[in-house]
GUDRENNU-624172 format. One record per residue (C-alpha): residue in three letters; z negated, y, x negated. Coordinates in pm, whole numbers, plus 50000, padded with zeros to 5 digits. Last residue first. Example, Ala and Ser with C-alpha at 12.3 -4.5 7.8 and 13.67 -1.06 7.14 Angstrom:
2
SER492864989448633 ALA492204955048770 
***
This chain:
274
ALA159190559419038 ALA155760574418972 GLU155060554618655 ARG158540562918530 LEU158270599718610 ALA155010608018437 LEU155380645618487 ILE154140666918199 GLU151980695118328 GLY151720732518368 GLY149450762618326 MET149500780417991 GLU146290766517843 ALA146540731117983 LEU150250732717902 MET149460738017534 ALA147100708417522 GLU149550685917706 ALA152380696517474 LEU150260688917166 ARG149530654317303 PRO153200648317388 ASN154440656317034 ALA158190656016971 LEU159590651017320 ALA156700671517461 VAL157490701317237 LYS161120701417348 THR160150697917715 MET157730726617657 ALA160490751717598 ASP162180743817930 ALA158980745618137 VAL157890777817966 ILE161210795518031 CYS161160781518385 ARG157920798818476 GLY154890785118662 ALA155150751118500 VAL156430715918570 ILE157710696218270 THR160060666318263 VAL160710644717958 ALA163720621617968 HIS163720586417831 ASP165420568117543 SER164010592617291 LEU165180598116935 ILE163830629316762 PRO165960643216478 ASN164080654216164 ARG163420691516120 ASP159980685115967 ALA158230698016282 ASP160350674916498 LEU163920681416605 HIS165790678316934 PRO169560684016917 THR170030647616811 ALA171200631616486 ILE171510594316414 ARG171510582916053 GLY174130571615800 GLY175290606215698 ASP175020621816042 ALA176200601816343 ARG175850620616668 ARG173570619816972 ASP173580635617317 HIS173600606017557 LEU169990595317503 ASN169010631217420 SER166670641117700 SER165240673017847 THR163980681518197 ALA162860714618343 VAL160750723918646 ALA159620757018789 ALA157100766519056 ASP156730784719387 PRO156730753119601 LEU158000721419431 GLN158230690919655 ILE159010661219433 ALA161580633619402 HIS161520606619133 CYS163680583018931 ILE167220594619001 ARG169250575818741 GLY171150596818490 ASP170310574418193 ALA167930600918055 ASP165820600318373 ARG166710621018677 LEU164630643118903 HIS165370650619268 ILE163800682219409 PRO162800676919771 GLU163800699620060 ALA161690720720292 PRO161940752820091 ALA158480764819984 GLY158610799919840 LEU160730806519533 VAL161720775019344 ARG162770772718981 LEU165170749018808 ASP166350742118456 GLY168360711118544 GLY171820725518475 ALA170870760418586 ASN169190756218926 VAL167890785519130 ILE166190776219457 ALA165300802219718 GLU162860812019992 THR161380846720045 VAL164430868619970 GLY163450905220003 ARG165530921119731 GLU162740920619472 ALA162300883319544 LEU165960876319464 VAL165780896519143 GLU162620878319033 ILE164210844419104 ALA167260854118898 ARG164980866118618 ASP163190832718606 VAL166490813618599 ALA167790836018319 HIS164570830318124 GLY165010792718151 LYS168580795418023 ALA167420817517738 ILE164730791317675 GLY167340763917660 GLY169590778417392 LEU167790805917201 ASP169570795916880 ILE168690818316587 LEU170360814016248 LEU168020832916019 ALA168090850015679 ARG164620863415605 ARG162600893315732 CYS164650895116051 ARG164310928916225 VAL164420935016598 HIS164890965816819 THR164980972417193 ASP161370969017316 ASP159910977016973 VAL160010964016615 ILE159820927116707 GLU159850909816368 ILE161480875616350 ASP160300858616030 ASP157790837716227 ALA160750821616401 THR161610805116069 GLY163650815215766 THR166160797715541 ALA169610806115680 ALA172090805915391 THR173580840315325 SER177070854415393 LEU177410837315730 ASP180570831015935 PRO179430809116223 ARG179630771116232 PRO179840758616589 LEU176710742716739 PHE175820705916795 GLY177590694916478 PHE174570682016286 ARG174860709916029 VAL175240735816305 LEU172140722316480 ASP170240724016150 ALA171300760116090 GLY170380769516447 VAL166840756616404 SER165540792616398 VAL164350789616759 ASP161260770616643 PHE158950750016862 LEU157090728216613 GLY155800757916412 GLY152110752716485 SER152870749016856 ARG151000780416960 ARG152640800116679 TYR156180789816762 LEU155460794017133 ALA154390830117080 ARG157460837116865 ALA159780822417128 GLN158120842317407 ARG158610874617212 LEU162220864517138 VAL162860858917509 ALA161520892917611 ILE163390910017326 THR166640894317441 GLU166070907917792 VAL165410942517649 ASP168830941517483 VAL169270943917107 SER169430971016838 VAL169140956616488 ILE166740968116215 GLN167940956515872 GLY165590933815678 VAL168190907515592 PRO171680921715635 ALA173060919715991 GLY175550893116098 ARG172960868216221 LEU171300894816433 ALA174530908716579 ALA175740873616667 LEU172420866916842 ASP172750899817032 SER176060887917173 THR179540901917099 GLU180590871516894 GLU179800848917190 HIS178970813117089 PHE175210815917038 SER174950831917381 MET171980855217421 ARG173420888717540 ALA176340876117745 HIS174380847617906 VAL171460870517989 HIS173890894518158 ALA175580866418351 VAL172180855218481 ILE171380891218578 ALA174670893718771 PHE174150860018943 ALA170880873519084 ALA172560905719200 ASP175280885619377 VAL172560864219537 ALA170760895119665 ALA173970908619818 ASP174770875119982 SER171310868920132 GLY172460866020497 VAL171980828620535 PRO168930815120348 THR169110810119971 ALA170410784419723 ILE171570795819380 GLU173500771319162 VAL174240777818795 PHE176780754518636 THR176520748618262 GLY177110767017935 LEU174920795918051 LEU177320803618339 PRO179820785518564 ARG179110797418921 CYS177600780819228 ARG176590792319578 ARG174370772319811 VAL173220781120164 LEU169690770720250 GLU168540756120582 GLU165620776520707 ALA162040764020680 MET160310751920998 
***
């Protein structure tokens, strides 16, 4: 029978991060929280000492030194941009600023590029070929969850749950269900999730008026806000993939299904299963 898990929680990544492990895992949990805090510090849009602040403050074409964790997320972001035909694009920061979802940074040049303009020079250096306002947002959160699970496993933990505001990954097979909520907050499904990740996105309660129309933080390929009254939930092997694919699925479910078939994952049909 699986052990009862002990939960610890800290405010990180703009949400609350909860790590559940068996009794006696305190040192491993501290190390897992440390890597989450490191990802937060390096990839926060809001922190002026982050790698994102360094990238948006550098002249176009200048090589910028960044953390290896940031490089890992940017590589994934570029791959998803290309696989999605440009639908998944971490350069939407300028649009999110315009809609009021992100604070307005001090920029000398208007951001006009896309994720394809991010050049990975090597494992610690990046160059932007056009002016960009990068927001790693959810995929940085997903990456932090993945790294926390890796750190726990490296330190001998065999069962764990890491949950960062709904971006969740399970190590092993804890004997407790994962409860999933729809956009209205109602629990609509519960699943057992051994050795897998799950992420949910919605915007029913995250909308703003913008010049006579409704804006959301989720944009389609033409940078128009997507309105969805329901949540989208993705199960995948890694949390960074699950989180990113919720955005694709909100905009284009068929494309998301095709991409998940290649990468390993699925869209959960929560309302039919409820």
